[in-house]
Backbone bond lengths (Angstrom), bond angles and torsions (degrees), N, CA, C in turn:
res aa  C-N    CA-C-N  psi(-1)  N-CA   C-N-CA  omega(-1)  CA-C   N-CA-C  phi
1 M - - - 1.439 - - 1.583 108.24 -
2 Y 1.355 111.81 -48.41 1.440 117.94 -175.00 1.584 111.27 -115.13
3 D 1.340 116.56 30.48 1.357 123.27 -177.54 1.544 111.89 -52.16
4 G 1.325 117.87 129.06 1.396 118.61 175.76 1.506 112.97 93.57
5 Q 1.289 117.93 -10.96 1.466 119.81 -178.27 1.548 112.89 -87.07
6 N 1.251 114.79 159.15 1.419 119.53 -178.95 1.503 115.75 -83.41
7 I 1.416 110.09 70.10 1.447 121.17 -172.32 1.535 106.98 -131.26
8 I 1.281 122.05 140.54 1.435 123.57 166.05 1.500 112.50 -129.51
9 V 1.398 115.20 157.55 1.486 116.74 176.15 1.536 103.12 -124.09
10 L 1.307 115.89 123.43 1.522 123.08 -169.78 1.519 112.00 -119.52
11 D 1.275 115.45 144.55 1.433 123.36 174.79 1.579 108.09 -153.37
12 L 1.392 119.45 154.44 1.405 118.55 176.92 1.478 111.32 -143.24
13 E 1.298 119.16 173.22 1.456 122.59 -179.86 1.519 106.28 -128.04
14 T 1.363 115.00 142.85 1.403 122.78 179.84 1.529 116.78 -78.32
15 L 1.312 117.12 155.74 1.428 119.81 178.29 1.532 109.68 -79.84
16 H 1.320 118.00 -25.96 1.439 123.25 -179.34 1.575 107.13 -133.47
17 S 1.385 115.64 150.86 1.421 120.83 -179.41 1.556 109.51 -83.13
18 A 1.290 119.34 140.23 1.475 121.78 177.01 1.486 108.57 -65.35
19 E 1.302 119.35 -24.73 1.502 120.86 175.88 1.442 113.01 -65.65
20 D 1.398 117.74 -26.31 1.424 122.52 -172.22 1.566 111.74 -99.39
21 L 1.367 113.71 3.84 1.501 115.17 -179.06 1.531 109.13 -117.52
22 P 1.362 116.73 145.04 1.448 117.50 -179.88 1.528 113.62 -69.49
23 T 1.338 114.61 -20.97 1.413 122.73 177.02 1.566 115.46 -84.60
24 G 1.283 117.80 -9.47 1.387 126.44 -177.98 1.532 112.80 54.04
25 W 1.339 117.97 -129.88 1.414 120.62 -179.06 1.542 114.74 -82.08
26 D 1.337 118.33 -5.52 1.437 120.56 -174.51 1.524 118.47 -71.82
27 D 1.339 113.72 -35.12 1.469 120.82 -174.90 1.565 106.54 -96.19
28 K 1.376 117.82 96.43 1.449 121.19 -177.41 1.506 111.83 -69.10
29 V 1.327 116.69 -35.48 1.520 118.67 178.02 1.523 111.11 -63.91
30 A 1.304 115.72 -40.07 1.511 121.01 179.49 1.567 110.18 -64.00
31 L 1.339 114.58 -38.21 1.476 119.03 -177.73 1.524 107.97 -71.01
32 G 1.295 116.03 -36.00 1.510 119.40 176.97 1.534 116.34 62.02
33 L 1.316 115.68 174.70 1.462 123.98 -177.26 1.486 109.84 -113.35
34 S 1.276 120.05 123.43 1.470 118.89 170.06 1.600 109.29 -95.17
35 I 1.359 115.02 -56.83 1.405 119.47 178.54 1.495 110.49 -149.19
36 G 1.391 116.07 152.05 1.479 119.74 175.12 1.548 106.91 -136.75
37 A 1.245 116.37 164.39 1.395 122.42 177.61 1.494 114.06 -153.69
38 Y 1.294 118.00 151.07 1.506 118.29 174.96 1.596 103.88 -141.86
39 Y 1.379 107.62 145.30 1.501 115.92 170.92 1.430 108.89 -95.13
40 D 1.333 118.62 131.53 1.488 123.70 -174.76 1.551 106.73 -110.24
41 Y 1.337 114.59 117.65 1.394 121.93 -178.27 1.597 109.83 -68.93
42 Q 1.343 117.72 -18.33 1.403 116.80 -178.70 1.469 113.11 -74.61
43 D 1.351 117.28 -41.35 1.454 119.68 -179.44 1.516 115.11 -109.54
44 G 1.376 116.60 -6.25 1.466 120.33 174.80 1.545 112.51 74.17
45 H 1.284 116.43 20.77 1.449 121.86 -175.91 1.668 109.67 -120.90
46 V 1.351 111.65 153.18 1.443 117.84 169.86 1.546 111.09 -93.45
47 H 1.336 112.53 130.90 1.484 118.77 -179.38 1.444 109.79 -111.47
48 W 1.331 117.87 140.81 1.498 122.65 -175.61 1.540 110.26 -108.92
49 F 1.313 115.60 152.03 1.477 121.69 176.29 1.486 110.35 -147.76
50 D 1.312 117.58 150.65 1.502 120.07 177.09 1.558 103.83 -138.45
51 T 1.323 115.81 -167.08 1.502 120.61 -173.13 1.532 109.99 -59.07
52 L 1.378 117.05 -42.98 1.414 124.43 -175.63 1.561 113.29 -69.63
53 S 1.253 116.30 -32.82 1.433 122.81 175.30 1.518 117.90 -97.21
54 L 1.362 115.59 3.97 1.436 120.85 -174.09 1.611 109.70 -64.67
55 Y 1.259 117.67 -47.64 1.430 120.78 176.48 1.491 113.81 -50.53
56 D 1.327 115.69 -53.70 1.497 121.39 178.93 1.564 114.41 -60.36
57 T 1.294 110.50 -36.97 1.509 116.84 178.70 1.493 111.32 -67.96
58 M 1.275 120.16 -43.46 1.433 126.03 -177.02 1.597 108.68 -70.87
59 R 1.346 112.73 -41.67 1.410 115.39 174.89 1.507 115.72 -60.16
60 H 1.290 116.46 -38.68 1.430 126.97 178.22 1.475 109.46 -62.05
61 L 1.360 119.89 -49.30 1.397 127.10 -177.48 1.551 109.99 -65.24
62 V 1.305 118.19 -43.48 1.470 124.46 -179.02 1.511 107.02 -65.47
63 S 1.356 118.91 -38.16 1.479 120.20 -177.83 1.583 108.68 -71.01
64 R 1.315 114.33 -38.59 1.499 119.17 179.44 1.443 119.36 -81.55
65 T 1.333 115.15 -24.37 1.474 123.12 178.78 1.553 114.84 49.63
66 P 1.321 114.80 53.32 1.496 115.60 173.67 1.496 111.91 -70.63
67 L 1.347 113.10 168.90 1.485 117.27 164.09 1.545 105.18 -82.19
68 M 1.293 114.08 117.69 1.430 119.83 179.20 1.520 110.44 -92.41
69 V 1.348 116.78 124.69 1.427 124.04 -178.25 1.582 108.38 -110.41
70 S 1.315 115.62 138.28 1.489 117.22 -174.36 1.587 104.96 -155.88
71 F 1.302 111.80 174.38 1.448 122.96 169.33 1.533 105.86 -119.09
72 N 1.324 120.98 101.97 1.426 128.26 -171.62 1.508 113.90 66.05
73 G 1.296 116.09 30.86 1.481 117.31 177.91 1.550 111.96 -68.33
74 I 1.369 119.39 -36.90 1.388 118.45 -177.83 1.506 110.58 -68.84
75 G 1.361 116.59 -39.03 1.463 119.23 -176.03 1.492 111.76 -81.11
76 F 1.385 121.52 -21.68 1.413 123.56 -175.76 1.513 117.18 -132.96
77 D 1.326 116.87 -69.32 1.433 119.22 -170.19 1.542 114.06 -54.83
78 Y 1.327 113.94 -51.42 1.536 119.22 -176.03 1.534 108.07 -66.25
79 A 1.382 115.21 -39.97 1.517 117.63 179.56 1.494 111.18 -63.95
80 L 1.326 115.56 -38.63 1.475 118.28 178.74 1.522 112.46 -65.95
81 M 1.328 116.82 -41.38 1.477 122.96 177.85 1.433 110.55 -57.86
82 C 1.388 118.99 -47.79 1.475 120.53 -179.98 1.574 110.77 -70.15
83 A 1.276 118.63 -35.76 1.450 123.62 177.55 1.489 109.15 -59.04
84 V 1.282 120.78 -47.15 1.445 124.22 -177.78 1.443 109.27 -69.01
85 L 1.335 121.96 -40.68 1.467 121.60 175.45 1.459 115.66 -64.91
86 R 1.355 114.82 -39.26 1.394 118.06 179.00 1.566 112.56 -63.89
87 R 1.374 111.52 -38.88 1.424 115.39 -179.04 1.676 107.99 -64.05
88 R 1.282 115.07 -35.14 1.432 119.17 179.22 1.562 108.55 -69.29
89 A 1.296 117.18 -35.62 1.426 121.36 175.01 1.521 109.93 -63.85
90 D 1.314 119.79 -44.73 1.490 119.92 177.55 1.524 114.47 -63.80
91 M 1.329 114.86 -20.93 1.485 114.91 177.71 1.538 111.90 -94.05
92 S 1.339 115.55 4.11 1.524 114.35 178.04 1.472 109.85 -109.82
93 L 1.357 115.73 56.88 1.460 124.28 -178.98 1.539 112.13 -62.04
94 G 1.253 116.03 -28.42 1.468 120.97 -174.20 1.600 108.94 -88.02
95 H 1.324 117.33 -4.98 1.452 117.96 -176.16 1.534 104.76 -129.07
96 Q 1.305 115.15 74.61 1.467 119.79 -174.42 1.557 115.21 -63.14
97 E 1.313 119.09 -33.53 1.463 121.30 176.95 1.512 109.25 -65.61
98 F 1.244 117.92 -46.31 1.536 123.41 179.93 1.563 107.78 -65.05
99 R 1.298 117.53 -42.52 1.417 121.65 178.72 1.500 111.91 -56.78
100 R 1.400 112.76 -50.68 1.426 119.20 -179.28 1.566 110.01 -61.58
101 S 1.222 120.50 -38.57 1.518 125.68 -179.56 1.510 107.98 -62.47
102 M 1.390 117.34 -41.51 1.406 118.17 -177.45 1.578 112.91 -73.75
103 L 1.219 114.97 -34.10 1.542 118.42 174.21 1.511 112.20 -68.14
104 E 1.359 116.83 -40.76 1.426 120.72 171.92 1.555 115.33 -58.48
105 L 1.341 111.44 -39.30 1.451 117.71 -176.67 1.541 108.88 -70.99
106 C 1.315 118.94 -34.56 1.454 121.97 178.77 1.531 109.16 -63.97
107 D 1.384 117.47 -41.83 1.459 120.20 175.72 1.499 110.00 -60.84
108 Q 1.285 118.71 -44.21 1.453 121.85 -175.22 1.528 109.25 -70.21
109 F 1.304 118.60 -35.63 1.426 124.13 176.53 1.508 112.48 -63.82
110 Y 1.300 115.95 -44.60 1.465 126.11 173.83 1.529 111.48 -54.47
111 A 1.267 116.34 -42.72 1.547 123.21 178.89 1.497 107.05 -63.94
112 L 1.369 118.24 -45.25 1.450 122.52 -176.65 1.589 107.78 -67.61
113 A 1.306 117.72 -39.32 1.553 119.71 178.06 1.517 108.32 -65.22
114 A 1.227 121.09 -32.66 1.501 123.26 -170.48 1.526 106.13 -67.53
115 V 1.333 117.46 -24.72 1.514 118.68 -175.98 1.540 106.26 -108.73
116 S 1.354 123.06 16.40 1.398 126.14 -179.16 1.541 110.46 -79.70
117 Y 1.378 113.40 174.32 1.458 116.82 175.06 1.503 110.87 -109.45
118 D 1.204 117.55 102.10 1.459 123.10 -179.63 1.587 111.69 -104.24
119 I 1.296 114.62 112.16 1.465 118.57 -169.66 1.608 109.26 -58.23
120 L 1.402 112.79 -45.18 1.518 114.37 -175.94 1.494 109.68 -68.65
121 A 1.387 119.17 -35.11 1.483 119.72 177.82 1.454 112.06 -62.62
122 E 1.406 114.63 -36.53 1.465 117.84 -177.82 1.535 109.48 -70.63
123 I 1.300 119.07 -35.52 1.476 122.50 175.03 1.515 110.55 -64.02
124 W 1.231 117.59 -44.61 1.478 126.02 178.19 1.594 111.77 -63.57
125 R 1.311 115.26 -34.20 1.457 122.05 177.24 1.510 111.55 -61.01
126 V 1.289 116.58 -36.63 1.441 125.14 -179.18 1.506 113.69 -81.78
127 D 1.300 114.31 -39.73 1.500 116.71 -174.56 1.569 105.95 -141.65
128 A 1.304 113.50 82.82 1.426 120.11 -179.52 1.486 114.44 -73.92
129 D 1.320 118.26 -23.25 1.475 124.23 -177.25 1.487 111.79 -69.29
130 R 1.368 119.50 -24.68 1.468 123.57 -179.85 1.470 113.46 -112.14
131 K 1.301 118.59 29.35 1.458 127.06 -178.61 1.506 112.55 -49.83
132 Y 1.382 116.82 -46.45 1.416 121.36 -168.84 1.518 113.60 -113.65
133 E 1.315 112.47 20.55 1.503 117.47 -179.50 1.610 107.18 -69.09
134 R 1.286 113.21 124.33 1.455 116.82 -177.05 1.487 115.27 -61.11
135 G 1.268 119.20 137.71 1.463 124.44 177.07 1.503 117.25 72.55
136 L 1.392 114.21 12.81 1.414 121.21 -176.51 1.548 113.62 -101.84
137 N 1.275 112.84 -48.09 1.507 116.47 -168.68 1.501 112.29 -125.71
138 S 1.350 122.35 12.92 1.361 123.21 172.80 1.555 112.28 -66.00
139 L 1.302 119.18 157.22 1.475 120.74 176.72 1.489 110.28 -58.46
140 D 1.303 121.04 -44.23 1.382 123.76 -174.48 1.576 108.78 -68.65
141 A 1.302 118.80 -41.58 1.508 122.61 177.12 1.486 108.87 -58.49
142 L 1.318 117.02 -46.77 1.454 119.05 -179.16 1.474 116.97 -65.67
143 L 1.325 113.36 -37.01 1.562 120.70 179.13 1.531 106.97 -64.23
144 L 1.304 117.08 -47.12 1.491 120.60 -178.56 1.514 110.95 -66.00
145 A 1.286 121.41 -43.42 1.422 127.93 -177.67 1.513 107.87 -62.29
146 N 1.294 119.18 -35.29 1.485 122.84 -175.61 1.587 111.38 -101.91
147 H 1.378 113.55 20.19 1.436 117.95 173.47 1.544 117.33 61.40
148 L 1.317 113.14 34.67 1.482 120.66 -177.69 1.496 108.97 -108.69
149 P 1.315 122.32 160.09 1.509 121.73 176.97 1.466 112.83 -57.75
150 A 1.312 114.21 145.58 1.535 119.44 -176.51 1.507 108.58 -82.67
151 K 1.359 114.93 165.42 1.441 121.64 171.55 1.570 110.95 -62.26
152 S 1.363 119.65 159.63 1.396 121.41 -174.53 1.518 112.50 -103.32
153 G 1.342 113.54 2.76 1.490 115.98 -179.13 1.487 111.08 -177.66
154 H 1.385 120.08 -158.01 1.387 123.98 179.09 1.506 112.59 -126.77
155 G 1.277 115.66 136.75 1.449 121.52 -171.57 1.563 114.07 -54.97
156 A 1.341 114.71 -32.28 1.442 124.52 179.20 1.489 109.27 -58.65
157 Q 1.313 120.01 -33.05 1.464 125.44 -173.99 1.568 109.90 -75.65
158 A 1.289 117.72 -33.75 1.428 123.09 -171.19 1.610 109.10 -55.06
159 P 1.308 123.31 -51.83 1.378 124.19 179.90 1.556 113.61 -58.48
160 R 1.324 115.40 -33.67 1.466 119.54 -179.43 1.484 107.92 -76.23
161 D 1.317 119.11 -35.16 1.457 121.75 172.88 1.482 113.34 -60.47
162 W 1.373 112.95 -43.97 1.493 121.95 179.52 1.518 109.94 -53.88
163 W 1.412 115.69 -56.46 1.427 119.71 -177.45 1.520 112.36 -64.18
164 A 1.327 119.74 -23.51 1.455 123.32 -177.85 1.551 109.52 -85.68
165 G 1.312 114.30 -0.27 1.491 118.30 175.39 1.596 112.62 86.71
166 R 1.339 115.95 9.95 1.429 120.53 177.10 1.545 111.97 -91.37
167 I 1.326 110.71 61.74 1.511 120.65 -171.72 1.528 110.12 -65.62
168 A 1.305 116.43 -37.06 1.471 120.35 -179.06 1.565 109.25 -62.49
169 D 1.380 113.55 -42.96 1.447 115.46 179.81 1.560 111.70 -58.45
170 V 1.347 115.46 -39.89 1.446 118.10 -177.63 1.511 112.19 -73.00
171 L 1.322 117.13 -30.36 1.479 121.76 178.51 1.556 105.94 -68.46
172 N 1.326 117.23 -44.85 1.417 122.91 -176.06 1.596 108.22 -66.34
173 Y 1.284 116.15 -41.14 1.527 122.98 179.49 1.544 105.71 -61.18
174 C 1.267 118.57 -51.44 1.527 119.07 -176.55 1.484 112.04 -64.32
175 Q 1.377 114.46 -44.82 1.457 116.80 178.96 1.574 111.22 -59.87
176 R 1.280 117.00 -40.88 1.432 119.59 -179.91 1.585 110.55 -66.29
177 D 1.231 117.29 -39.11 1.479 118.33 174.63 1.552 111.97 -58.81
178 V 1.269 117.29 -41.60 1.479 126.30 177.27 1.498 106.99 -59.27
179 W 1.328 117.14 -46.62 1.433 122.20 -177.12 1.481 110.72 -68.36
180 L 1.276 119.97 -40.53 1.461 126.35 179.83 1.533 108.95 -66.15
181 T 1.284 116.72 -45.41 1.464 119.69 179.64 1.524 109.42 -62.48
182 R 1.315 115.60 -40.89 1.481 119.12 176.32 1.500 113.01 -59.50
183 L 1.359 114.87 -43.43 1.482 120.23 179.56 1.537 111.86 -59.30
184 L 1.316 112.71 -44.90 1.464 119.01 179.85 1.515 112.95 -67.23
185 F 1.340 115.28 -41.12 1.500 123.19 176.80 1.537 108.35 -57.35
186 E 1.305 117.59 -49.96 1.474 121.36 -179.43 1.497 111.30 -65.72
187 L 1.256 118.93 -39.99 1.495 120.02 178.04 1.516 112.69 -61.23
188 I 1.372 114.80 -44.49 1.450 121.99 176.38 1.553 112.35 -57.95
189 C 1.282 115.16 -40.71 1.474 120.55 179.43 1.537 111.06 -72.79
190 Q 1.290 118.19 -39.72 1.466 122.32 176.73 1.521 110.52 -60.37
191 R 1.326 113.33 -38.37 1.540 117.27 -177.49 1.478 110.00 -88.02
192 Q 1.334 122.09 3.30 1.388 129.71 177.64 1.619 108.22 60.15
193 G 1.327 112.21 48.22 1.437 119.92 170.79 1.520 113.24 93.21
194 Q 1.267 118.59 -3.55 1.499 114.78 177.22 1.522 111.18 -83.76
195 L 1.319 113.98 136.33 1.473 124.10 -174.60 1.475 113.29 -139.52
196 M 1.298 117.77 132.91 1.467 120.86 173.68 1.592 108.31 -87.94
197 R 1.360 115.13 136.18 1.341 117.61 178.33 1.532 113.38 -101.09
198 G 1.319 117.60 -178.92 1.442 119.42 -175.37 1.492 115.34 -64.06
199 D 1.226 119.11 -16.91 1.492 121.17 178.33 1.533 110.72 -91.32
200 G 1.355 115.93 2.70 1.482 116.03 -178.53 1.413 119.11 88.86
201 R 1.393 116.59 -1.46 1.479 119.31 -175.63 1.541 107.97 -104.03
202 A 1.364 111.55 148.04 1.442 115.94 -176.36 1.535 108.84 -85.62
203 M 1.373 115.97 154.73 1.417 120.10 172.08 1.556 106.58 -141.00
204 Q 1.358 116.78 160.49 1.448 121.22 176.08 1.534 111.58 -111.14
205 I 1.339 113.87 126.75 1.480 118.02 175.63 1.465 110.07 -127.22
206 R 1.344 116.84 172.85 1.434 121.04 175.49 1.507 112.14 -62.95
207 Y 1.298 119.72 156.58 1.431 119.78 178.33 1.471 110.00 -147.44
208 V 1.325 119.77 171.69 1.501 125.40 -169.41 1.610 104.77 -102.67
209 T 1.323 109.70 133.73 1.501 119.41 171.66 1.491 109.10 -118.32
210 V 1.316 116.96 158.11 1.478 122.96 170.13 1.510 109.67 -128.44
211 E 1.313 115.04 122.60 1.424 119.32 173.10 1.597 107.66 -86.12
212 Q 1.330 114.18 107.24 1.399 119.40 -171.55 1.583 116.21 -59.87
213 S 1.284 113.94 -26.48 1.445 119.81 -170.64 1.531 110.00 -72.21
214 K 1.377 114.82 -23.14 1.464 115.64 -177.28 1.541 119.15 -89.33
215 P 1.389 119.15 -46.08 1.432 129.05 -24.93 1.514 112.51 -72.82
216 C 1.294 119.49 151.93 1.481 121.09 179.66 1.489 108.25 -134.59
217 V 1.282 115.71 131.33 1.529 119.54 178.67 1.517 106.03 -96.93
218 T 1.339 117.39 128.37 1.467 122.53 179.40 1.462 109.22 -134.12
219 I 1.377 115.78 153.46 1.523 118.57 171.35 1.504 107.69 -100.72
220 T 1.277 113.04 123.47 1.442 116.23 -173.66 1.646 111.07 -99.58
């Protein structure tokens, strides 16, 4: 649908499960990063990143300034990426120049994330009162309500699979979530922002358009 456009769809998996930590989802550094992936509409490929390649990945995205598409990226994925990089910066006390560049990169990445397209954030923008209603706004609930393929597992299992050495399972799970988020994103855009929720009711949210003559990606 948006082939060749400067758009990516991103998702990541944590190193530890929130269910196994006393701080739950609050401590992004404790959750850590095992693997992340993004689909790039410009080249049609999935690109992977981990803790060691996180700096280069974020620097590449900031330099390219794509429209970043996610499901809860603003509230979670992007925040976790910056938290992990800031932690690395704090541990680089003997390399002040590199530390400064990492902190500057986090600020630049936050600015890019602020103008991203986060499907969950768009839903919450329209109906903040029902943000946490069970079975209404989860990715799986939205996929099923809109007759799209379901998720293949649960995010809490991915860290346990990672530590058990089932790395391929985690990679496949992460890649499938990227693919599913992409399907949902494209469906929303095709329907000009109309989305069915987990309760079977339709809602209208902002969506992405591309003016082919420029081309220019905008959120409508």
